[in-house]
C-alpha positions, 0 to 999 in steps of 0.5 A, a space after each residue: 489537345 484542347 477542345 474548344 466548342 460552340 465556335 458558331 455562337 460567335 457573331 457571324 458578322 465579325 471576321 474572327 482571325 481564327 477562321 481566316 488564318 489560324 496559324 500564329 495566333 495565341 489562345 487565352 483561357 479564362 474563367 467563364 464570367 457568366 457561369 451558373 450552377 447549371 452550366 458545365 462550360 466553366 472556361 472560355 477561350 479568346 484568340 489574341 492577334 496583336 492587340 486584338 482579343 476576341 471570344 471564340 468559344 468555350 472549352 469543352 468540360 471533358 477537355 477542361 477536366 483532362 487538362 486540369 484547367 482549374 489547377 493550371 489557371 489557379 489565381 491567374 486571370 487567364 492562361 496563355 497558349 502561344 502559337 498552338 496548332 489549331 485544327 478546325 472541325 465543322 459542327 456535326 450539323 454542318 458536316 452532315 447537312 440534312 439536304 446533302 444526306 437526303 440527296 445522297 439517299 435519293 441517288 442511292 435509291 434511284 440507282 438501287 431501283 434501276 438495278 431491279 429486274 422488271 419481272 421482280 419489281 412488283 415483289 420489291 414494291 410489295 416488300 417495300 409497302 409491307 416493311 416501311 412505316 409509310 408508303 412514300 418510298 413505294 409510291 416514289 420508286 414504284 409509281 407504275 406498279 402502284 398505279 396498276 394496283 389502283 386499277 385492280 378491284 378491291 379484295 373480296 371480303 368474307 362476312 360470317 355469322 349469316 345464320 345468327 339471330 343478329 343477322 337482320 338482313 337474313 340471307 341475301 340472294 346473290 346480286 348487287 347491293 348498297 352496303 354500309 360498314 358498321 359494327 355488330 354487337 354480340 355477347 361472349 362469356 358474359 361480356 359484350 363485344 363489338 365487331 366490324 360488320 356489313 349491313 345492307 341498305 334498302 331503298 328507304 335508307 334503312 340498314 340491316 345487319 348482314 354479318 360480321 367481317 372476317 378478321 382477315 378480310 379487308 374493311 373500310 371505316 365505319 359509316 362508309 357506304 358503297 356498292 358491292 356484289 354479294 355472293 353466298 357460296 354453297 355449303 360445304 356439306 349436303 344432306 342425304 335422306 335415305 328413307 327416314 334416315 338423314 346423313 350429312 356428307 361433308 367436305 364437298 369442296 375437296 371432291 368432284 361435286 364442289 359446285 353442284 347445287 343439289 335440290 331435292 335430287 334423287 341420286 344412287 349412292 354407295 357408302 364405303 367405310 374407311 380405315 379411320 371409321 368414316 365413310 366415302 360417299 360415291 355416285 353409282 352412275 359415274 363412281 365420282 366422290 361426293 364427300 366424307 361421312 362422319 364416324 357417327 353417321 357411318 355407324 348409323 349406316 352400319 346399324 341399318 346395314 346400309 354400307 357398301 350397298 347401292 342406295 337411293 338418296 334425296 340430296 339437298 344442299 343449302 347455301 353456306 354461312 359465309 358471304 363474299 363481298 366485292 366492293 365496287 364504288 364508295 358512295 360516301 364517307 361520313 366523317 365524325 362530326 367535329 365540334 361546332 361544325 356540321 359533318 362532312 361528306 367526302 366523295 371518293 371512288 374505291 378504285 382510286 384508293 390504296 388499302 393497307 390492312 393488318 392481319 390478325 391471326 388470333 380470333 379468340 376475341 374477334 376484335 382485330 386491330 384497326 387497319 390503316 386506310 389510305 386514300 390516294 387522290 
C-alpha cells in the first residue's frame, strides 16, 4: 500500500481524474525535481489517463522507505503502477472539521445540561465555575444561576491587624464608609512585605489604612473605591477584675454569652477547675457558662483560694481585632495610566460583577496569589 499525501496542494480549479474516477488509472512515481536538503518528500506521484499526466501529490517518506522506492526506481525516470486500487482518505482537518465538532459539542452540552435535576443545577454550576479555565460554559449553560449569583451581595471580607501601629484609621465604629483597596507595607524577619489592605476615605479624600485583608477573603484590585458597611465583632475574651486581680475569660463564642457586650458590669461568678488544668467561668444567677480560663490564670485563682467560690467580678469586653467589611457599590475603578494617555475611570456596580478568587491556605508570608476579578456588563 503506497501512501500519497498532500493531494490538496494541487490546483483546486483543475478537475484531476483521481477525484472523479479513480478506477482504471495508472500512477507514475518519479523523483521530486524541487527537492532540497530540508525536504523529506523525495518522490512525487502523477496520475496518467491516456495522454494526460497530472501531478497529484507526494509519496509519504514512511511509505517510500517501506516500499524501497529509491532502489526500485533506480536510474529510470519513473516507476509505473498500472491500475492500482486507490482509496481516498480526506485530510484530518477535513474529516474533523472544527465547526462540525463544535456543533456536536454544543449538542452534547445542551443534552447533558437538560438532564440535570433542578435542585442540583447550582451545585453543577459551581463545579463548572471552579474547574474550568474560563466561565464560558457556566454562563452559557447556567445563565439563570449566574444571574441569581449576580443579584446577591458580595462576600463579606475580613480585615485583620486593627491593633497594629500601621492602622492609621484606628478602630472604626460600626457603620457605612467609603473604602479604598490598597496595600499595607510591613516588616517580617527583617524583610519588607506588601499585603492587600483596606483604607478608609474621609470627606477630604484622604485614605487612612484600616488593616490587612485576610488571605482567604475576597478583594478587589488596588485603587478601587467602594461604599461598604464595616462591623467589628466583639472580642472572643472578656476581662474579669476581682479586687486587684485581673483574669481573662476566653472562648466566649463557644458558650452562652457569645454576643453579650459587658462594659463595667458587676457579675457574680464561679470558677471551677477542669481536668486539663483550666477552669470554667459560670454565672451564679443562671448557671450559664461564660468561657474558659487559662491554666496560668487558674493557678493564680488557686493561689488566692478563689476557685469554687462565689466571687463578684467587674467584666469588660472590648471589640476584637478583626473587622468585617461588606462591599455595596463600586464608586470608581482607577486603571493604570498608559503611556501618553490619561488614566481612565470606569464606572461600574459591585452588584453586577462576578468575583472569582483563589484560596491560599499558607499564610506564612501573608502574600496570597492574586485573584481573577471578572466584571460582567
